[in-house]
Every structure is written in C-alpha cells, then in structure tokens.
N, C-alpha and C positions, 0 to 999 in steps of 0.2 A: 861446538856450539857457537863460537865467535863467527865462524864462516856462515852458519845458518842465519844468524842475526844480521850479518852484512848483506846476505842475499835478500832477506826480507825487507831491509831498509832500502835496498836498491829498487826492488819491485814497488815498494810504497811510494818512492820519490820519482819513479819513472814517468808517470803521467804529467807531473809538473815540469820535468825537464823537457818533455816532448812538446807540450802545449804552450808553455810560457813564451817561447821564442816566436810564436806565430803572431806577427804584428797586426794583421788585419782584424783579428777577433777582439771585440770589446772585453774589458776586464771582467764584467759580470758573467759573460759567457765562458771565459777561461776558468774562472773560479768554479762554476757549475760543472764543467767538464772534468777538471782536476779532482774535485770532491767525489763525483759520481764514478768515474773510472777506477779510482783508488779502492772503491768498495767491492768491485767485481770478484776478485779472488776469494775474499772472506764470505761474500754472499753465496758463491758457488759451494763452498765447503759446508755452509749452514744448510743449504737446500739439499745437498747430497745426504746429510745426516737426516733431514726431514723425510727424504725419500725412503731411507732405510726404515724409519719409524712407520711410515705409511704402508710400506710393503708388509711389515710384520703385522700391523693392525688389520690389513685386509685379510690376511690369512686367519686371524683370530676374531673376525668380525662378529660371529654369532656368540662367542664367549663374552665379548665386551657388551654386546646388546643384552645378553642375559643378565649380567651384573647391573646394568643400568636399569633394567626392568625391576630387579629385586631391591636395589639400594636407592635408586632414583637420583635426586639432585646431587647427593654426595659423590657418587661414582661419576655421574655425567659431567659435573663441573671439574673434577680432578682430571679426567681424561681430556676434556675439551681444552684445558689450559696448556696441553702439550702442543707445540707448533707442528701441525700437520694439515694436509689438505683434505677436504671432503667430509670431515667428521660431522660438522653441523648439517651438511647436506643429507647424509645418511640418517642422522638422528631425526631430522625433520621429516624425512620420508617415513620413518617408523612412526613418528607422532601422528602424521596425517592418517595413518591406519589405526590410530587410537591404541597403540601398543605401549606408549609412554604417557606419563602424566603431563599436565600443562606445566607444573612446577619444574619437572625435569628438563623440558625443552627450553624453558626460560633460563634455567641454570646453565645449560649448554651455551646459549647465546651470550649470557653475561660473562662467562669464563673464557670464551673464545677471544683471542687477540689478533687473529688473522696474521698479517705480515708485520705487526708492530715489533714483536720480539726479535726477529732476524735483523730488522733495521736498527733497533737499539743496540744490538750486539755489534753492529758494524761501526758504531760511533763510541769508542772506548770511554770518552768523557761523560757519556750518558748511560753507560752500561750498568751503573750502580742502581738505577731505578727499576731494572728488570724484575728483581725479586719482589720489591714492593708492589709493582703492577700486578704480577701473577698472584701474590699472596692476597692482596686486597680484593681483586676480582673473584678469586675462588671463594674467599670467605663470604663475600656479599652474595655470590651465586648460590652457595649452599643455603644461607639463611633465607634469601628471598624465595628460592625454590620450594623449600618446605613450608614457608609462610603462605605462599600462593596456593599450594595444595590443601592447606588447612583452612584458609579464609575465603578464597574465591570459589563460590558455590555454583557458578554457571557451568552446566554440563555441555560440552561441545557435541555437536551433532555427529552421530556415527556415520562413517563413510559408507557409500553404497557398495561395499565389497565384503566378503566373508573375512572373519578374523583369521589371522595366520599365527602359527607358532613361531617364536623367535628363532628356534633351531632351524626352521625351514625358510626363513625370510631371505629373499633375494632382492638386492637393490636393482631398480629399473636400469635397463641397459643404456638408456639415454641420459642418465644422470652424470653430470660432469663436475669435476672439481676445478681448481684454478688451472689456467693455461688450457682449458677445454679438454683435459684428459679424462677418459671414461673411468668412473669409479668401479663399475662392475668388472670383475676380472683383472683389476689393477695388479694383483699379485703375480699374474702370469704374463705381465707386459714385458716386452724386450727393451722398453725405452728407459731402462734404469738410469742411464747417463743423459739421455736426451731431455727428459723432463726437468731435472735440476738445471740443465743448461738453459732450457726454454724459460723456466721460472726466473733464473738469474737475469736473463735478458729482459724479461718483462718488468721486473722490479727495478733494474737499472734504468730502463726507459722512464718509468714512473718517477724515480728519484731525480733523474736528470731534468725532466720537464718541470717538476716542482721546484728544483734548485734554480733553474733558469728564471722562472717566474719570480721566486722570492728574491734572487740576487738582483733582478732588474728593478723590482719595487724598492729594494733597499738602496739601490743606486739613486733612486728618485727621492725617497723619503729622508735619506741621510743616515739613519740609524735603526737598529733593531727596536729600540724603545719607541720610536715614532711609528714603526710598522705595527708593533704590538698595540699601540693606542688605537690605531685604525681598526684593529681586530677585536676591540672591546676587551682588552686584557683587564682583569680584575673587576669586570662588570658582571653582575649576576645573570645577565643575558647570555654571556659567552657559553657557559656549560649547557644551557638549554639549546642554543643554536647548534653547538657542536654535536650534541646528542642527536639532533635531527639529521645532520650531515652524516653521522655514523650509520644511519639506517640504509644509506645507499648501498645496494648489494654488489660491491666491487672491491677487490683487494687494494686497488689504487687509493681508496678512501683512507684505509688504515695507514698506508704509507704516507699519504698527505698529512694526516693528523700527527703522526709521529715526527715528520719533518718540521711541521709548524712548532711542535713542542721543543725539538732540538734547537730550533732557531729562536727560542724564547718568545714566540709569538702568541702561543696559547699557554694557559697555566697547566700544571700537573692535574688539577681537578678537572679541567676541561678535557684533557687527554683521556682521563678515566671515563668521563661522561661519553665521549665518542666511541671508545673501545667497548664500553658496556652495551651499546646499541649496535655495534658492528658485528653482527653474527655471521659474517661471511656470506657465501652464496645460499646458506640455509634460509635466510629471510626471503630470498627470491623464490625458493621452492615452496615456502610457506604461503606466500601470496598466490602462487600458481596452483598449488595442489590442495590447500585446505579449503574445503567447500563451505565451511562455516565462517562467513565473513566477520561475524560478531566475535567469534573466538580469536580470529587473527587480529582484530582491532584491540581486544583485551591484551593479548600478548605484546603487541607493539606499544600500546599505551603504558604497560608496566615497565617495559624496557626504557622508554623515554623518562618516565617518572623516576625510576631508580637511578638512571644515568645522571639526570639533572641534580637530584638530591645529593648523590655521592660527589659530583663535581663541586657543588656549593660547599659541601662539608669540608673538603680539602682546600678549596680556594680560600675560604675564610678561617681555616685552621680551628674548626670547632673542637672544643675540649682539648686544644693544643695537640691534636693528633699528629701534626707534622713534626712537632718537637720530639715525639717518640722515635721517629725515624732518624732525625738529626742526631739523637743520642747514640745511635749505632753507626754514625758516619755517613748516612745517606741523606743527601739534600734533595728534597722534592719540591 
C-alpha cells in the first residue's frame, strides 16, 4: 500500500516538477498547466466508468424509456442524475415524438449535471458538495416535473409523424453525444477506450483554458474576492445570469460554471441555477426538432425560473437550508 501511495504522490507532483522550472512561462500560466495536467489521470478513470455506464444504458435503452414513460419525472430525473453522455439527447428525441410528458423532459433537464460531477470529483476539497448537488437537483426535478404535468395545461402540437411504440423506438443515426460520437449503435462501438480518452482531452482543454483565463484575471485583480465582486457574487442578479449561461448547449459551459464555483467566484446557489438549465445537448435537439416553438419557450422559461429561484433560495439561505448541510459537515 505504501508503494502505491508513493507512486500516486509522484504522479500527482510530476506536473509541478516538470513545469515549475520553465522560466519563460508566466506564473499564472504555470499554475493553470499544473492544475489542469494533474487532473488528467483521474478524469480518464471517471470517463472510463461513464463509458461503461453508457454502454450498459445503450443496450437497455428501450427498458429505460419504458420506465420513463410509465413513471415519468421520478424515473427520468433519477436516471438523468447519473453522469453519462447522450441521455438528455435521447430523452429529447423521444419527447419531440410526444412519447414523454413535458414534466418528464423538464425533470430530465433539471437533473442533468453534464460534466459538473466529474470535475467536482477531480477537486477533492470540493468533492463534498457532489451529494448535495445531485440530491437537490433530483428532488427539485421530481417536484417540478410532476407540478408541470399537473398545472401547465398547454398541449404541445403533435409532430407530423405517426406515433411509435417505445419498444420499437430507434434513435436517429445522426444524433450525437459529447465528443460527437454517435448514440445510435453506441453499444456496438469499438471505441471503448478512444471515447474516454477523447472526452478526457476535451475536458482537459476546457479546464485549462478556463484556468488560464481565471488565473490571468486573478493576477490582475489581486484576489479571488475582487474577482468574485466583479462577477456579482451575492447579488440577486448572479443566479439569473448564470441560469441564462447554463442554457448554452455545450459541455464546456458546465465545466466553466463548476470551475467558477471551485474558484469561489460564483455562489453555490448560482452553480445550482446554471446546472439546472444546463440540459446538455438535449436543449440543442429541442430547439432543432421541436416544431412547437411555444412549447419550447415554455420549457426553457420554466428551466430559467426554477434555476433562478433555486439559486436565490440557497444564496440567501432561505429557511436556513444551508445550515442543514453544515450540520452533516458539508459546507456549501
């Protein structure tokens, strides 16, 4: 065991030992490189596990969709909370064929955390918030999903195609998840190792770019507190603005929001607001394939409203909700 710990410490410290002596690099660039490269091994292991989950899910796709149809927001939000690629895309495709309820697709979007969970796992000092993030998002997703189905009476227009049984549903061959890998037939793909590597590289690049930008700004502003002030920390506007940013259909956005939270630049409430509206590439499919624009506007409007209210709820510690997590040793 001691040898394993020694090896792990050596791997963890290797980027600093290699990069620190490079004299021509500015300090903020060195820090960004050291932090980003050190995450690569752990990110690869995380995305390898996600690949296993996704391969299993693809083989059981019809079974999962069957339960989502029967149980709705409950099952949809629980499964969407598992870090994996493409679920929001597939669920959205099913929704545009009117085989799922509006509340169910909203629950899927609210529960989806995209790349936030892998990034949080990569930073041990922030890993403690993973359970609260998942728990809060799933709980809110279930409640909002059923509430929407019960209260919102607008009936989305039927698509100009015949209804299909879930058992016979096939995802369009051109639908892609993160890293542009095709979701149709993913279980038969030979790229079991290539996709996690590709995904790791993509997230590394995102983290590095964001780290460079933040490190440079910090070198100019002088402190995280000053940077946080510029980002409207503790302002009621921050959760709203972050919820709008979360709508951008790209996994780089959830990485950026998580990094801003890790750097204490946005509040935990704002992180929740952004992650609630960050439905992955599913939002892009909704905008492209849902022919009922009013229905799409209703869904996006609900996401922004829920994200903003949830963000304000935690930012201002309404009903001392943050103290409940502090009682179990989780500082949010």
